[in-house]
C-alpha positions as CSV (number, residue, x, y, z in Angstrom):
1,M,60.4,2.5,-15.2
2,N,59.0,0.3,-13.2
3,R,58.5,-3.6,-14.0
4,K,55.9,-3.1,-15.5
5,E,56.1,-0.6,-17.8
6,R,59.7,-2.0,-18.6
7,R,57.7,-5.2,-19.6
8,A,55.0,-3.1,-21.8
9,A,58.4,-1.4,-23.2
10,K,60.2,-5.0,-23.8
11,V,62.9,-3.9,-21.8
12,K,65.8,-6.1,-20.4
13,V,67.7,-5.7,-17.2
14,P,70.7,-7.2,-17.0
15,R,69.7,-9.9,-14.0
16,P,72.7,-8.8,-11.4
17,A,74.6,-11.5,-9.6
18,L,73.3,-13.9,-6.9
19,R,75.8,-12.5,-4.4
20,D,74.7,-9.0,-5.5
21,L,70.9,-9.1,-5.5
22,V,71.7,-11.1,-2.4
23,T,73.8,-8.3,-0.6
24,S,70.8,-5.9,-1.9
25,L,68.5,-7.8,-0.5
26,C,69.4,-7.9,3.5
27,M,69.5,-4.1,2.8
28,A,66.7,-3.3,1.6
29,A,65.0,-5.8,3.8
30,P,65.2,-3.5,7.3
31,W,63.8,-0.5,5.9
32,C,60.7,-2.5,4.4
33,I,60.6,-3.5,8.0
34,R,60.6,-0.5,9.3
35,T,57.1,0.4,7.4
36,R,55.4,-2.5,7.6
37,W,55.6,-3.8,11.5
38,P,56.9,-2.2,15.0
39,P,60.4,-1.5,15.7
40,K,60.4,-4.3,18.2
41,F,58.7,-7.0,15.8
42,A,58.9,-8.7,12.1
43,H,57.4,-11.8,10.8
44,S,60.2,-13.9,9.2
45,V,57.9,-15.7,7.6
46,E,56.7,-13.0,5.7
47,M,59.7,-11.5,4.8
48,S,61.1,-14.6,4.0
49,F,58.5,-15.0,1.3
50,A,58.7,-11.4,-0.1
51,G,63.0,-12.4,-0.7
52,Q,61.8,-15.5,-2.6
53,E,59.3,-14.0,-4.6
54,V,62.5,-10.8,-5.5
55,L,64.6,-13.7,-6.2
56,R,61.7,-15.5,-8.7
57,R,61.8,-12.2,-10.2
58,Y,65.2,-12.1,-11.5
59,Q,64.9,-15.8,-12.8
60,Y,66.8,-17.1,-9.3
61,G,65.6,-20.6,-7.9
62,A,64.4,-19.9,-4.1
63,D,62.6,-20.9,-1.5
64,M,62.4,-20.4,2.1
65,A,63.4,-23.1,5.1
66,S,62.4,-23.1,8.6
67,C,65.0,-23.2,11.0
68,V,66.3,-22.7,14.3
69,L,68.7,-19.5,14.9
70,V,71.2,-20.1,18.0
71,L,73.6,-17.3,19.1
72,G,74.8,-15.5,22.1
73,N,78.5,-13.7,23.5
74,G,79.9,-14.4,27.0
75,S,77.0,-13.2,28.6
76,T,73.2,-13.8,26.8
77,T,72.5,-16.7,24.8
78,V,69.2,-16.4,22.6
79,C,66.9,-19.2,20.9
80,V,65.5,-18.1,17.7
81,G,62.4,-20.5,17.1
82,D,61.9,-24.1,18.7
83,P,63.8,-24.1,22.3
84,R,64.6,-28.4,22.0
85,A,66.0,-28.0,18.2
86,G,67.8,-25.3,19.6
87,Y,69.3,-27.2,22.8
88,D,69.8,-30.8,20.6
89,L,71.9,-28.1,17.5
90,L,74.1,-26.5,20.0
91,T,75.5,-30.2,21.7
92,K,76.2,-31.6,18.1
93,R,78.5,-28.4,17.9
94,S,79.7,-28.6,22.0
95,S,82.3,-26.8,20.1
96,L,80.1,-23.3,20.3
97,V,79.9,-23.2,23.9
98,E,79.5,-25.6,27.0
99,L,76.1,-26.5,28.1
100,P,74.4,-26.7,30.9
101,T,71.5,-29.4,31.7
102,Y,68.2,-28.9,29.1
103,E,65.7,-27.2,32.3
104,Q,69.4,-24.7,32.8
105,W,69.7,-24.1,29.6
106,L,65.7,-23.2,29.7
107,S,65.8,-20.8,32.6
108,D,69.2,-19.2,30.9
109,T,68.2,-18.2,27.5
110,V,66.5,-15.8,25.7
111,F,63.7,-17.5,23.7
112,T,62.5,-15.0,20.2
113,G,60.9,-16.0,17.2
114,D,57.3,-15.9,15.2
115,P,53.9,-16.3,16.7
116,N,54.3,-19.4,16.1
117,G,57.7,-19.4,17.7
118,L,59.3,-20.4,14.6
119,H,61.9,-19.1,12.8
120,T,62.1,-19.0,8.6
121,V,65.3,-17.8,6.3
122,V,65.0,-17.4,2.4
123,R,67.8,-19.6,0.5
124,A,69.1,-19.4,-3.3
125,Q,71.1,-21.5,-5.8
126,G,72.6,-19.8,-8.6
127,E,75.0,-21.1,-11.5
128,R,78.1,-21.4,-9.0
129,T,77.2,-20.2,-5.8
130,P,73.8,-21.1,-3.2
131,A,72.9,-18.8,-0.5
132,I,71.2,-18.0,2.4
133,A,68.9,-14.6,3.6
134,D,68.4,-13.9,7.4
135,L,66.5,-10.6,6.5
136,T,65.1,-10.6,10.0
137,F,68.5,-11.2,12.1
138,G,68.5,-8.0,13.5
139,H,65.8,-8.7,16.2
140,V,68.1,-10.4,18.2
141,T,69.0,-7.2,19.3
142,V,66.4,-6.1,20.4
143,A,65.0,-9.6,22.6
144,T,67.9,-9.0,23.6
145,K,67.7,-5.6,24.9
146,G,70.8,-4.5,23.7
147,A,73.1,-7.8,25.0
148,I,74.1,-8.7,22.0
149,Q,74.7,-5.9,19.0
150,V,74.2,-8.0,15.6
151,P,73.7,-7.1,11.8
152,A,70.1,-6.0,10.7
153,T,70.6,-9.2,8.3
154,F,72.6,-12.0,7.6
155,A,74.2,-14.1,4.1
156,G,76.0,-16.4,4.0
157,F,77.2,-18.2,0.2
158,G,79.5,-21.2,-0.7
159,P,78.5,-24.7,-0.4
160,V,77.6,-25.0,3.9
161,E,74.2,-25.9,3.8
162,W,73.9,-24.3,6.9
163,P,76.2,-21.8,8.8
164,A,78.2,-21.7,12.1
165,I,80.0,-18.7,12.2
166,R,81.8,-16.6,15.0
167,M,81.6,-12.6,14.4
168,G,83.9,-11.0,17.0
169,D,82.7,-12.4,20.1
170,V,78.8,-13.1,18.6
171,W,78.7,-16.8,17.7
172,F,75.5,-18.3,16.3
173,T,74.5,-21.4,14.2
174,Y,71.4,-22.5,11.8
175,A,69.5,-26.2,11.9
176,P,67.1,-27.0,9.9
177,T,63.1,-28.0,11.8
178,P,59.9,-28.8,10.3
179,E,57.5,-26.7,8.3
180,P,55.0,-25.6,10.4
181,P,51.5,-26.6,8.8
182,D,50.9,-23.0,7.8
183,M,54.2,-21.9,6.1
184,R,53.2,-23.1,2.5
185,T,50.1,-21.1,2.6
186,I,50.7,-17.5,2.6
187,T,50.5,-16.1,-1.1
188,T,51.8,-13.4,-3.6
189,D,48.5,-12.0,-3.8
190,E,48.0,-11.2,0.1
191,W,51.5,-10.1,0.1
192,S,52.2,-8.7,-2.9
193,G,52.6,-5.6,-1.6
194,L,55.5,-6.4,0.9
195,I,56.8,-8.2,-2.6
196,D,56.7,-4.9,-4.6
197,D,58.0,-3.0,-1.6
198,L,60.8,-5.2,-1.1
199,Y,61.9,-5.1,-5.1
200,T,61.5,-1.7,-5.3
201,L,64.4,-1.0,-2.7
202,V,66.3,-4.0,-3.9
203,G,66.6,-2.2,-7.4
204,I,68.0,1.0,-5.7
205,A,70.7,-0.5,-3.8
206,L,71.9,-2.3,-7.2
207,G,71.4,1.3,-8.7
208,Y,73.5,2.4,-5.7
209,R,76.3,-0.3,-6.4
210,N,75.4,-1.9,-3.2
211,D,77.5,1.4,-1.7
212,E,75.7,1.1,1.6
213,R,75.8,5.1,2.9
214,V,74.7,5.9,0.1
215,F,71.5,3.8,0.0
216,V,71.1,4.9,3.6
217,A,70.9,8.4,3.0
218,E,68.6,7.6,0.3
219,M,66.3,5.5,2.0
220,Q,66.3,8.2,5.0
221,R,65.3,11.1,2.5
222,Q,62.6,8.7,1.5
223,M,61.9,8.3,4.9
224,Q,61.3,11.9,5.8
225,L,59.4,12.9,2.9
226,I,56.6,10.6,4.2
227,G,56.9,11.6,7.6
228,R,58.1,8.8,9.1
């Protein structure tokens, strides 16, 4: 029974906990990307917008946020979003990495992001714990040709507004940036297909209690059915 059928039948589905829902969102997003964009790219603003709308369908407050993401390991640094904002961010968090001059940093760093050069995440607020979800986080691996290996998505929970984290030999940090003028022009009508697809896959992940092994097997089965 899909969402419209449940509404017609007045069936109420229990609202999942925010942590469970955001986890499902992060599991589902890469599979939506596979069907809509080339493997090497996805628009963070459209994915964040779809994630925001899925969260709202479950009656959670959610919004998009423009930001810069900088991450690296012992050999490679990546800036996702505005370069100047990325460098300024690292000067404030000097414990993460030793910085050269701005000009040298520009020449040594890999830059990526949306076509407008920016990056967007989705943020949600539950009754107790806020969450942040980066649904195109894994494109760092593609941008660096595998020099930095990270998961396909990232989710953070808790009172830290913009996280700075180490995972093994990889460090990464976020900071807010001014919104681009066109960020709020995107509409649900324009991206209703993406929103519905993401909502469906989130429902599947929730149905499997976010068991990644079972969910991936189901997604692979569905991809085979549609010839992808």
